[in-house]
Structure formats: C-alpha cells, structure tokens
C-alpha positions in Angstrom: 8.9 2.7 -12.2 7.4 2.4 -8.3 8.6 2.8 -5.6 8.2 1.9 -2.0 9.2 2.0 1.5 7.3 1.0 4.6 8.3 2.6 8.3 6.2 2.1 11.4 7.1 -1.2 12.8 8.1 -2.7 15.8 7.7 -3.8 19.4 4.1 -4.7 20.9 2.7 -6.6 23.5 -0.4 -9.1 22.8 -3.2 -7.1 22.5 -1.4 -3.8 21.7 -1.7 -1.7 18.1 0.4 -0.6 15.8 0.3 1.2 12.5 2.6 0.4 9.2 3.0 3.1 6.5 4.3 2.6 3.1 4.8 6.0 1.1 5.1 5.6 -2.6 7.0 7.6 -5.3 5.7 7.5 -9.0 3.0 9.4 -10.9 0.4 6.8 -10.9 0.2 5.5 -7.8 -3.6 6.0 -7.5 -3.8 4.1 -10.4 -3.4 1.0 -9.0 -4.3 -1.4 -6.3 -1.9 -2.0 -3.2 -1.4 -4.5 -0.9 0.0 -5.7 2.0 1.9 -9.2 2.9 3.3 -10.8 5.5 6.5 -13.5 5.7 7.5 -15.1 9.1 10.5 -16.9 9.9 10.4 -20.4 7.8 7.2 -19.9 6.5 5.7 -18.4 2.7 5.1 -14.9 2.4 1.5 -14.4 2.2 -1.3 -11.7 1.7 -2.6 -9.9 4.3 -5.1 -6.5 2.7 -5.5 -4.9 -0.6 -7.2 -1.6 -1.1 -8.4 -0.9 -4.8 -7.1 2.0 -6.5 -10.0 3.8 -5.5 -10.2 3.1 -1.8 -13.8 2.1 -2.4 -12.9 -2.3 -2.1 -10.8 -3.8 0.2 -10.2 -7.6 1.1 -8.2 -8.9 4.0 -7.2 -12.5 4.9 -9.9 -14.4 7.6 -6.5 -14.4 10.2 -7.0 -10.3 10.1 -10.2 -9.7 9.6 -12.0 -7.5 11.9 -8.8 -6.8 13.3 -6.8 -5.3 10.6 -8.3 -1.6 7.9 -6.5 -0.9 4.9 -6.5 2.4 3.6 -4.9 4.9 1.3 -4.7 8.2 0.6 -4.2 9.1 -3.3 -3.0 12.8 -2.6 0.0 11.7 -0.6 1.1 8.6 -2.1 0.6 6.5 1.1 -0.8 3.6 1.9 -1.7 2.1 6.0 -2.1 -0.8 7.9 -3.7 -0.3 10.9 -3.3 -3.2 13.1 -5.2 -3.8 16.2 -5.7 -6.8 19.2 -2.6 -8.2 17.7 -1.4 -11.7 18.6 2.0 -13.4 19.0 0.9 -15.0 15.4 1.2 -12.1 14.0 4.8 -11.8 14.1 6.2 -11.1 10.4 8.4 -8.7 8.8 5.8 -6.8 6.5 5.6 -5.7 2.5 3.9 -3.2 1.4 2.8 -4.4 -2.7 1.6 -2.1 -5.8 -0.4 -4.3 -8.1 1.3 -2.3 -11.1 3.0 -4.6 -13.9 4.9 -7.1 -12.8 4.3 -5.7 -9.7 7.1 -3.5 -7.1 7.4 -4.1 -3.0 9.1 -2.2 -0.4 11.9 -3.5 1.4 9.4 -4.7 4.0 9.6 -3.6 8.0 9.5 -6.1 11.0 6.3 -6.9 13.7 7.3 -8.5 16.2 4.0 -8.9 18.9 5.7 -10.0 22.3 5.2 -9.7 26.1 
C-alpha cells in the first residue's frame, strides 16, 4: 500500500516557475518508478514525466521536455517536479503516480498559469 500526497500547486504568471512535491508513505517507495500526470478541464489525464526507482532514468512528454525536471529523494520518500517557463497550456490538476502493482495516485494539486 502506498499513500501519496501532492503539494506546491498554485497560481503563477506565464514564464514563471513552480515546484511540485509528492510525499509517499510505504516502505517500498524506493523500489518503484514514479510519475507525474496532469488533467486539464475537459481533457483526458496525460503523462508528464516519470523517473526510475533509482532516479537514473527520466522520461518526459514532448510538451514539457526542456522545461520540467523530475527528481526523487528515496531517503525522504519524495518525488518532485520542477516546472519552469510555464505556459497557460500547462494549467491543470497535477497528479503523482506510483508504478506499484495496480498503480497508486495522489489526490492532485491545482496549477494555474495565468496573467
């Protein structure tokens, strides 16, 4: 069982930055890949970024490549998403996912990019 709690969302102007964090409970956190997804109003949930259990491999959606960075700290059971050069199109609820068997999701955190 893995419980995930996201934080760090908010309102930011275009071109600004935000750092999202996901805190995980569960002894096996460091053995699972982790990811970030987002869902904008009226749209399907989409993949944003993922990181391997060790942190040695990362993956990004083309839409965020070069602007977002995913990282993890297995000692603190956290995964982060550093977002820079934000655009209005990045506005969405951002969800943390643990790629354990069956998958676990957090409750989401709202990111709004607007002037």
